[in-house]
C-alpha positions in Angstrom: 81.2 83.7 110.8 83.3 86.4 109.4 86.3 86.0 111.4 86.4 82.3 111.1 86.7 83.1 107.2 89.6 85.3 108.0 91.1 82.9 109.8 91.1 80.2 107.3 92.4 83.2 104.6 95.0 84.1 106.5 97.6 81.9 106.1 97.2 82.2 101.9 97.7 85.7 102.8 101.0 85.6 104.8 102.2 83.4 102.1 101.3 85.9 99.2 103.1 88.5 101.5 106.0 86.3 101.9 106.2 85.9 98.0 105.7 89.6 97.1 108.5 90.3 99.8 110.9 88.0 98.0 109.9 89.4 94.3 110.7 92.9 95.5 114.0 91.8 97.0 114.7 90.2 93.4 113.3 93.4 91.4 115.9 95.5 93.9 118.8 93.2 93.0 117.7 93.4 88.9 117.3 97.3 89.4 120.9 97.5 90.8 122.4 95.2 88.1 120.9 97.3 85.5 121.9 100.6 86.7 125.6 98.8 86.8 125.4 97.6 83.4 124.0 100.8 81.7 126.9 103.0 83.7 
């Protein structure tokens, strides 16, 4: 039973991981831009 529940939730987890990786890339880009602006 537990495995079936995990498999159903897994696609959602992969979507969340994708979005978080996208967000981290965006955050790094913003940090670089801010550092350039400050210097």
